[in-house]
C-alpha positions in Angstrom: 51.9 66.0 128.1 55.2 64.2 128.4 58.3 66.3 128.6 60.9 65.6 126.0 64.5 66.5 126.8 66.1 68.7 124.2 68.8 67.0 122.1 72.3 67.3 123.3 74.3 70.1 121.7 76.8 69.0 119.1 80.4 70.0 119.9 81.4 73.0 117.8 84.8 73.7 116.2 86.0 77.2 116.3 87.7 77.8 112.9 89.6 80.8 114.3 91.5 78.5 116.7 94.3 76.1 115.8 93.7 72.3 116.0 95.7 72.0 119.2 93.3 74.4 121.0 90.1 72.8 119.8 88.0 70.8 122.3 88.9 67.1 122.2 85.2 66.1 121.9 84.8 68.3 118.8 87.9 67.0 117.1 87.4 63.3 117.7 83.8 63.3 116.4 83.0 63.4 112.7 81.3 66.7 111.6 80.3 65.3 108.2 77.5 62.8 108.6 78.7 61.1 105.4 82.0 60.3 107.0 82.3 56.5 107.1 82.3 54.7 110.5 85.8 53.9 111.6 86.1 50.5 113.4 89.7 49.2 113.0 93.1 50.8 112.8 93.2 49.9 109.1 90.0 51.9 108.6 91.5 54.9 110.4 94.7 54.7 108.3 92.8 54.5 105.1 90.7 57.4 106.1 93.6 59.7 107.0 95.5 58.6 103.9 92.5 59.6 101.8 91.6 62.9 103.5 95.0 64.0 105.0 95.0 67.1 107.3 91.7 68.3 105.8 89.7 65.3 107.2 86.6 66.1 109.3 88.1 63.9 112.0 91.4 65.4 113.3 92.3 62.4 115.5 90.8 59.2 116.8 91.5 57.0 119.9 92.4 53.4 119.5 93.2 50.4 121.7 94.7 47.1 121.0 92.3 44.5 119.7 91.9 41.4 121.8 93.6 38.6 119.8 93.8 36.1 122.6 97.1 34.2 122.8 98.0 35.2 119.2 100.5 38.1 119.2 99.0 40.9 117.0 100.5 44.2 118.2 99.4 46.2 115.1 95.7 45.2 115.3 93.9 48.2 116.8 90.2 49.2 117.4 88.7 52.6 117.3 87.0 53.5 120.6 85.4 56.5 122.2 87.7 58.9 124.3 86.0 57.8 127.5 86.8 54.1 126.8 90.5 54.4 126.2 91.7 53.5 129.7 95.4 54.1 130.6 97.0 52.3 127.6 95.9 53.6 124.2 96.8 55.2 120.9 95.8 58.4 119.2 96.0 58.6 115.4 96.0 61.6 113.2 97.0 62.3 109.6 100.6 62.8 110.9 101.0 59.5 112.8 100.2 57.7 116.0 101.0 58.5 119.6 101.4 55.6 122.0 100.3 56.4 125.5 101.2 54.0 128.3 101.3 54.4 132.1 104.6 55.1 133.7 106.4 55.5 130.4 107.0 58.4 128.0 104.6 58.8 125.1 106.0 57.6 121.7 105.2 59.1 118.4 105.3 56.9 115.3 104.8 58.4 111.8 101.9 56.9 109.9 104.1 55.7 107.1 106.5 54.0 109.5 103.6 52.3 111.3 102.3 51.0 108.0 105.7 49.7 107.0 106.2 47.9 110.4 102.7 46.5 110.2 103.3 45.2 106.6 106.6 43.6 107.5 105.0 42.0 110.6 102.2 40.5 108.5 104.7 39.2 106.0 106.7 37.5 108.7 103.6 36.0 110.2 102.7 34.5 106.8 106.0 32.4 106.9 105.2 28.9 108.0 107.8 28.9 110.9 106.3 32.0 112.5 102.7 31.3 111.6 102.7 27.9 113.4 105.4 28.7 116.0 103.0 28.8 118.9 101.2 25.6 117.8 104.5 23.8 117.3 105.8 24.9 120.7 102.7 23.8 122.5 102.7 20.4 120.6 106.3 19.8 121.5 105.6 20.6 125.2 102.7 18.2 125.1 104.8 15.5 123.5 107.6 15.9 125.9 105.2 15.7 128.9 103.6 12.6 127.5 107.0 10.9 127.0 108.1 11.9 130.5 104.8 10.5 132.0 105.3 7.2 130.1 108.9 7.1 131.4 107.6 7.7 135.0 105.1 4.9 134.6 107.7 2.5 133.3 110.1 3.5 136.0 107.4 2.8 138.6 106.7 -0.7 137.1 110.4 -1.6 137.0 110.9 -0.3 140.6 108.3 -2.7 141.8 109.8 -5.7 140.0 113.5 -5.0 139.8 115.5 -7.3 142.1 118.1 -4.6 142.9 115.5 -2.0 143.8 114.0 -4.1 146.7 115.0 -3.0 150.2 115.5 -6.6 151.3 118.1 -7.3 148.6 119.7 -4.0 147.7 122.0 -3.6 150.8 122.9 -7.3 151.0 123.8 -7.4 147.3 126.2 -4.4 147.8 127.7 -6.2 150.9 128.2 -9.4 148.9 129.8 -7.4 146.1 132.3 -6.0 148.7 133.1 -9.5 150.0 133.6 -10.9 146.5 136.1 -8.1 145.8 137.9 -9.0 149.0 138.0 -12.6 147.9 139.3 -11.6 144.5 142.1 -9.6 146.0 143.5 -12.6 148.0 146.7 -13.9 146.5 147.6 -17.6 146.5 151.1 -17.3 145.2 154.1 -15.4 146.4 156.1 -14.4 143.3 157.9 -11.4 144.8 160.8 -13.4 146.3 164.2 -13.5 144.5 165.2 -16.8 146.2 165.4 -19.5 143.5 166.0 -22.5 145.8 163.2 -25.0 145.3 162.8 -26.0 148.9 162.6 -22.4 150.2 160.2 -21.5 147.3 157.9 -24.4 148.1 157.8 -23.4 151.8 156.9 -19.8 150.9 154.1 -21.0 148.6 152.7 -23.3 151.2 152.6 -20.5 153.8 151.0 -18.2 151.2 148.3 -20.8 150.4 147.6 -21.4 154.0 147.0 -17.7 154.6 144.9 -17.5 151.5 142.8 -20.5 152.7 142.1 -18.7 156.0 141.1 -15.5 154.1 138.8 -17.6 151.9 137.1 -19.1 154.9 136.6 -15.7 156.6 135.0 -14.3 153.5 132.8 -17.3 153.0 131.6 -17.0 156.6 130.7 -13.4 156.0 128.9 -14.3 152.9 126.9 -17.0 154.7 125.9 -14.6 157.4 124.6 -12.1 154.8 122.6 -14.9 153.0 121.1 -16.1 156.4 120.1 -12.5 157.3 118.4 -12.0 154.0 116.6 -15.3 154.3 115.3 -14.4 157.7 114.2 -10.9 156.5 112.3 -12.4 153.6 110.7 -15.0 155.8 109.4 -12.4 158.2 107.8 -10.3 155.4 
């Protein structure tokens, strides 16, 4: 004969003791076999709203439902006491107690929880909040695509732009400096207050001679820069 283990004893509730002194296993399990199965937080709320303090289940344990990346703080699932972990809720006909590690437990009346949940669901039904995450991700994707296209275009221009080439960038800046020096050379001396024609002509002749020497010096510098660039390009 095969030995059959006796069925486990059902937890008993002592009616002479208050609810706070009853065993947790007895209070969290339904006594009435006709009691409906509680799955979600909404089921538990409806159950306690219907039965009140006279319900066969005195309290239940709940945890947050896994909603992925969607923020749903009021979606709860009923679990067994052994599966609650360190972050969970307990619900009774009076309200919910939020238990979290390293923080004080928080009590929320059932009516207040229902009000907050309703307001949250109403806000989530508004288009801005409903599609906020989708819009944010799409905008991030669009900005990244635009930046990638910009980087590709910048790389193409960098390879073709005359000013961006190492062989021409520094020489062009040097030529720009020489051209500014050439532009600053004055060919007329208009600061003298002597109005005698002979003296004025002599002063202008000296000024033009000095300017011609400055022009020659600048042109020589420009020619040296051009020759250096030509040699560098030829050696590439």
